[in-house]
C-alpha positions, 0 to 999 in steps of 0.5 A: 517591479515597483514596490506597489506591484510587489505589495499587490502580488504578495497580497494576492498570493496571501489571499489565495493561500488563505482561501486554499487553507480555508478550503482544505480545513473545510473539507477536512471538517466535512470529512470528519463529520461524514465519518462521525455520522457513519460511526454513529450509524447502525452499520458502523456499530456492528463488529468487524471480524478480523480473520488472522489467527490461522493466516498468521500461523500458516504464514509463520510456518511457511516463513520458517520453512523457507528460512530453513530450506531455501535461505542458505542455498539462495544466499550461497548462490547470490550473484551467480544467476544467469545474466539475463535473469539478473538484468530482467529482475533489475529492471522489474524490481523497482516497480514495487517501490512504494513511491510509484504508488504513494505519490500519485494516490497521495497527491490525488487525495490531497488535491481532492481536499483542496478543491471546492466540491460545490462547483461540481454537479452531483454525478461528477461529485459522486464519481470524484468521491469514489476515486478519492476513496479508491486512492485513499484505500490504496494509499493506506494499505501500501503506506501503512504496511510499508511503514510498519515493515520499515520499523520491523526492519530496524528492530530485527536488523537481519543482515542482507545477502551481501553479508552472507559470506562473512556473517551467514544467513541468520545474523541479526544486528537489532535496532540499527539504521544501516540499510545492509541490516534491513533484510527482514521483512522485504519492503518491496515485497510488502508493497507488492503484497499490499498492492496486488492484494488490494487489486484482488479484493477490489477486482475479484476476477483478477485475483489469480493474475494479481497473485502471479504479478505480486509474486513475480515482483517479490521474487525479483528481490531474491534474484537481485541479491537484496533479500532471502526467500523468507524475507520475501514470503514474510513481506508479501504475506504481511502486505496482503494481510494489511490490505485485507485489514484496511479493506475491513476498516473502510467497510466499517464506515461503509466506504468502498467496501462492505462485508459478506456473510463470512465477514470478508470484505467485498467491493460495494455495488456502484464502485465498478469504475472501469466497467462504468468508464467502458460503458460511457466510452462505448 
């Protein structure tokens, strides 16, 4: 390749990157202006009631009960579950890894910031914006709750069941970065709680299946010997609460959710994405 060709290629690449960066900055500015406009509206000025005191109290009691009643026997039984159950749990447990959720939702949101929205018609732009809102909500609910859980793990430093024989179920080595001392709360369970609570909030008809699936995935962390029951309960409860809190945050700006008379987040009209897709398909 000649020097002239290389220069043209580099110049074209630089120009393309500059256009992408400019488009990204423009979309970010437009999004910020949109949020500021919503913030100055009457709906955003209405206070959002966060229900959490009773939930926190009940969760704390359940976590304490699980720790007192279940952690010791489960810790002593580690590795003795039937081989079929352990194999089944090992195959399912990684489904609750946050990367499976954060990568596709994060990439989709990023791509939405890189595209030129002016090229799309109104209906397409509206549909794309709705899917961007859904992806952004799931990304925030799962990502932020997982980050907080990871910080709590390091601060609390509870020994995992692998140390049960020498340290017991209630040994803590605070402010450590060792993975074997990062048992409480369960990160996988936090992800499961956040994801399936988000599904339950967005699709109320799926609340029961979402609850069952979330608990199943969280329970696999016990079966594979990675966590105690109290770790799992705390993770699921926190993840679910953060999904609820994130929905309230979006509702404050009138995006994706609104609130009912009791202050609980509900999906806004017009966001029945699957129903609309089925109607178009039919």
